[in-house]
Each structure stands twice: as structure tokens, then as C-alpha cells.
C-alpha positions as CSV (number, residue, x, y, z in Angstrom):
1,M,-28.4,-68.4,-0.7
2,L,-26.6,-68.2,2.6
3,K,-29.0,-70.7,4.2
4,E,-28.1,-73.3,1.5
5,I,-24.4,-72.9,2.4
6,M,-25.0,-73.2,6.1
7,D,-26.4,-76.7,5.5
8,Y,-22.9,-77.9,4.6
9,L,-21.1,-76.5,7.7
10,P,-20.4,-78.4,10.9
11,T,-22.6,-77.4,13.9
12,H,-19.8,-75.5,15.6
13,I,-18.9,-73.3,12.6
14,K,-22.6,-72.7,11.8
15,A,-23.2,-71.5,15.4
16,I,-20.3,-69.0,15.2
17,I,-21.7,-67.5,12.0
18,I,-25.2,-67.4,13.3
19,S,-24.0,-65.7,16.5
20,Y,-22.2,-63.0,14.4
21,L,-25.3,-62.4,12.1
22,E,-27.6,-62.0,15.1
23,K,-25.9,-58.6,15.8
24,D,-27.5,-57.2,12.7
25,I,-30.2,-58.9,10.5
26,H,-28.9,-57.1,7.4
27,L,-25.4,-58.5,7.6
28,K,-26.4,-61.8,5.9
29,D,-27.2,-59.9,2.7
30,S,-23.7,-58.4,2.6
31,I,-21.7,-61.6,2.9
32,E,-19.9,-62.5,-0.3
33,E,-17.7,-65.3,0.9
34,I,-17.2,-67.7,3.8
35,R,-13.6,-68.8,4.2
36,I,-12.6,-71.8,6.3
37,R,-8.9,-72.6,6.8
38,S,-7.5,-75.6,8.6
39,N,-5.6,-74.6,11.7
40,G,-6.6,-71.1,10.8
41,D,-9.5,-68.7,10.6
42,L,-13.1,-68.9,9.9
43,S,-13.8,-65.5,8.2
44,I,-16.4,-63.8,6.1
45,K,-15.8,-61.4,3.2
46,M,-18.2,-58.4,2.9
47,G,-17.2,-56.0,0.2
48,Q,-13.5,-55.1,0.8
49,D,-13.6,-56.2,4.5
50,I,-12.6,-59.6,5.7
51,I,-13.8,-60.3,9.2
52,S,-12.3,-63.1,11.3
53,L,-14.9,-64.8,13.4
54,F,-12.9,-67.7,14.9
55,S,-9.2,-68.6,14.7
56,N,-8.9,-72.3,15.3
57,V,-10.7,-74.3,12.6
58,T,-9.7,-78.0,12.9
59,K,-8.8,-80.4,10.1
60,D,-11.8,-82.5,11.1
61,E,-14.1,-79.5,10.6
62,I,-12.6,-79.0,7.1
63,Q,-13.0,-82.7,6.3
64,E,-16.6,-82.8,7.6
65,T,-17.5,-79.8,5.5
66,F,-15.7,-81.2,2.4
67,E,-17.5,-84.5,2.8
68,N,-20.9,-82.6,3.1
69,I,-20.1,-80.6,-0.1
70,C,-19.3,-83.9,-1.9
71,E,-22.5,-85.6,-0.5
72,K,-20.3,-88.2,1.2
73,S,-19.0,-89.3,-2.2
74,I,-15.7,-87.6,-2.8
75,Y,-14.8,-89.9,-5.7
76,S,-17.9,-88.7,-7.7
77,Y,-16.6,-85.1,-7.5
78,T,-13.1,-85.9,-8.7
79,K,-13.4,-83.9,-11.9
80,Q,-14.7,-80.7,-10.1
81,I,-12.1,-81.1,-7.3
82,S,-9.3,-81.3,-9.9
83,E,-10.7,-77.9,-11.3
84,G,-10.3,-76.4,-7.9
85,F,-14.0,-75.7,-7.1
86,I,-17.3,-77.5,-6.7
87,T,-20.6,-76.0,-7.7
88,I,-23.3,-76.6,-5.0
89,K,-27.0,-75.8,-4.5
90,G,-28.1,-72.4,-5.7
91,G,-25.2,-71.9,-8.0
92,N,-22.9,-71.2,-5.1
93,R,-19.3,-72.3,-5.6
94,V,-16.7,-73.7,-3.2
95,G,-13.1,-73.0,-3.9
96,I,-10.8,-75.8,-2.7
97,T,-7.2,-75.6,-1.6
98,G,-5.0,-78.6,-0.9
99,S,-2.1,-80.7,-2.2
100,V,-2.7,-81.5,-5.9
101,V,-2.1,-84.9,-7.6
102,M,-0.6,-84.4,-11.0
103,E,-0.5,-86.7,-14.0
104,K,1.8,-85.3,-16.7
105,D,0.7,-81.6,-16.8
106,N,-2.8,-82.1,-15.5
107,V,-4.3,-81.9,-12.0
108,I,-6.2,-85.1,-11.6
109,N,-7.2,-84.9,-7.9
110,M,-6.5,-83.0,-4.7
111,N,-5.6,-84.4,-1.3
112,Y,-5.1,-82.9,2.2
113,I,-7.8,-80.3,1.8
114,S,-6.6,-77.2,3.8
115,S,-9.2,-74.6,3.0
116,L,-12.6,-74.0,1.6
117,N,-13.9,-70.8,0.2
118,F,-17.7,-70.6,-0.3
119,R,-18.6,-67.9,-2.8
120,I,-22.2,-66.9,-2.5
121,A,-24.1,-66.6,-5.8
122,R,-26.1,-63.4,-6.3
123,Q,-28.7,-62.4,-8.9
124,I,-28.4,-58.8,-10.0
125,K,-31.0,-58.1,-12.6
126,D,-30.0,-56.1,-15.7
127,V,-26.3,-56.1,-14.8
128,S,-25.6,-57.3,-18.4
129,D,-27.4,-54.4,-20.1
130,S,-24.2,-52.5,-20.9
131,I,-22.6,-55.5,-22.7
132,L,-25.6,-56.8,-24.6
133,K,-25.0,-54.7,-27.7
134,H,-21.4,-55.9,-27.9
135,V,-22.5,-59.6,-27.6
136,I,-25.7,-59.9,-29.7
137,N,-25.8,-59.4,-33.4
138,I,-29.3,-58.0,-33.8
139,Q,-29.3,-58.2,-37.6
140,D,-29.1,-62.0,-37.8
141,N,-30.2,-62.7,-34.2
142,S,-26.9,-64.4,-33.3
143,I,-24.3,-64.1,-30.5
144,Y,-20.8,-62.9,-31.3
145,N,-17.9,-65.1,-30.1
146,T,-17.2,-63.5,-26.7
147,I,-14.9,-63.8,-23.7
148,I,-15.8,-62.4,-20.4
149,A,-12.7,-61.9,-18.3
150,S,-12.0,-60.1,-15.0
151,A,-10.4,-60.6,-11.6
152,P,-11.9,-63.2,-9.2
153,G,-15.1,-61.9,-7.6
154,A,-15.6,-59.1,-10.1
155,G,-18.9,-60.5,-11.4
156,K,-18.3,-62.6,-14.5
157,T,-20.7,-65.3,-13.5
158,T,-23.3,-62.7,-12.3
159,I,-23.1,-61.0,-15.7
160,L,-23.3,-64.3,-17.6
161,R,-26.3,-65.5,-15.6
162,D,-28.2,-62.2,-16.2
163,F,-27.2,-62.4,-19.9
164,V,-28.6,-65.9,-20.2
165,R,-31.8,-64.9,-18.4
166,K,-32.3,-62.0,-20.9
167,I,-31.6,-64.1,-24.0
168,S,-33.9,-66.9,-22.7
169,N,-36.7,-64.4,-22.0
170,R,-36.2,-62.8,-25.4
171,N,-36.7,-66.0,-27.3
172,T,-39.8,-67.2,-25.6
């Protein structure tokens, strides 16, 4: 999943991350997020640790990365941008920070992108086992109305993906 994210990054930022990862081949499996802030840090999140790799990311590097994420067609991503994130290859997501454009009470777009936060998707098989009995009605083979809620980064999407995988496999 990390390789897919690296494809979106400018050469300079990619080189800094690769240089850091060369210290220990196993580090790449621990990275949960890559954070890029305009006129600020390039950092990675591993567990509870946030490690700053570089402290002078330019606006141009943010813009280049953003354009790469949007496949050079920012307009076609307006809806996702207004939601604050874009889903990219591999189910990875990029959180976006900038100045929002409002219409009535709705965000309709975002300008002046100031930071990007790549969240690396992970597959953890069987992570949904403990909730299955609370979500599936075995008697009539249906799914209860369910809300999965937690703090950011706590695994909602990971649990949901595993749950969908299990349900799909069960019905085939």
C-alpha cells in the first residue's frame, strides 16, 4: 500500500521517505500515515509516534501532490474534496486541509490546500469477529441497522472491510 502512495508524491519528498526507510526494511510496514504540511513538516505516523522527516515542505510540493491525487483534474474531484478527503488506489485515503468555500451551510469546495494526510489502508483479517454476532441476525440471515463509530484512526474502515469480506464469502 505504501508504494501506491509514493506514486503521488513529488520526487524530493519521495526521496526523503525512501532514505528514512532504508534504515530498517521493516519500518515501511509500521507507517500508518504520511503527513505533508505547506511551509511545515513532512512527517510519518507509526503507532503513537509522529516522526518529522523534513521541515520545509513548499506550497508547490503540496500543489503538485494534490494535482497528482486528483489525476490533474481537480474539478472532477470537487465532491470528494468538499468532504475533506479523497479515496485513492488501494483504498488509501488522503485527508485535505485548506480554506473551504461555503454555500449556505454546505462546504462546496476547498481552496488554498495547506496540508495532506495520507492514511494507509490495512487489511487485518478476522478483526470483525467480535462484532459479527451483534450485526448479523442469524435467524433470518439479515443485517441489523448498525453504526460503527470511533475516534479517527481507530479502525472503523478496517473492521467494515473485514466484515464485508466475511459476509461476501459467506454468501458465495
